[in-house]
N, C-alpha and C positions, 0 to 999 in steps of 0.2 A: 454409496460415498461421497464423502466427500470433499474436499481438495482446499486448502486455507493458502493467503498468499501473503507472505509475511514480510514486512517493509524496516527499515532498519536505517535512522537518518541523524547527521549532528543537531547542530542546538541554534539551527534557522529558528527565528520568530514566527510564531504563529503567522502575525501580523504584517509579514513580510510575503506568508506564503497565501493569505488572506484570498488572492483567485484560484493558488488550487482545489485549496478543502472544499471553497464554495461551490466546486463546481463537479469534483473529484466522482460526486456520488451519484452524479448525475451519467457516469458516462459506465458505471456497476449495473444499474438498473438492468439494461438492458439482458445483460448476461449475471442476472440474478443475484447481484453478489452484493454480503452482508456484513459492513465496518462492526464489527465484535468491540474491537480496544484500542484505540490514539490517545497515546499518552505517555507521561518520561516512568519508567518501568526502572520499581523499582529492583537493584541488582542484588539478588541475593548471592550469588556467586561469580568472580572470573573481572575480566575488567577490560570490555569491550569499551569501543571510540563513542557508540551512539548514544544519542541521550535521548532521542524519541522510537516506539513501536507503535508499527497500526497492524491489527491484527484482517482481514478480510477471508469471507467464508463465501464458499463457491458452491453449487453443487456438481460439479464437474468438473475434471480434470481441463475436458474442449472448453467448458465454461469461462473459469478460470485465465481458458491461454486465449478465449478469444476478446474476453475483456481487453485484456493486455496489449495483446496485438491488434487493437482499437484501432481504426485513427481520428475517433475522438479521443479515447485514450492517452493517442502516442503524442496529439496533437498539446494538448494538458502536461502533458511528463519531458517536450521541447519544451513547456513556457519555466514546470518545477526545474529543470538543470540547465537553465539562463540564470534563471533567480539565484541558485544556492552555486553556481558555480561547475558543479558534479553532478552527477549520479549517485544515489541513492543507492542498499542490498534489497534486491527483491529476491526473494527465495520461494518454492510451490512445495507446496506440501502435503503427500493424502494427505488425506482423517482415516481416523478411524473407523468400520464399518456399527454402521447405527446398532 
C-alpha cells in the first residue's frame, strides 16, 4: 500500500520559495518519495483558504514519516516556515491497495 502526503499552502510566490522548491526533491529521494502534483488547484467545491497543493507519494507509511521527520527535511521545513511566516497544512493519507 502506498501513502500520500498532501500539502496545502497559501499564495506565497514560488520565487520566494525557490530555495525550498530546488531542494525538497533531494530530501524525498532517500525515502522513495515521488512528487505527483504541485499546482494551484481548480476548486470544484468548498471554500478552502489554500491556493497551492502538493501531492507526494511514498511506498509506505514508514517512508512517508521517515521523510517528514528526517533532519534534511526538517532543516528545509524550518527555512520554509521562516520564509512564509507560518507552517502549512500537511496530511498523511493511506492509499488504496494496488
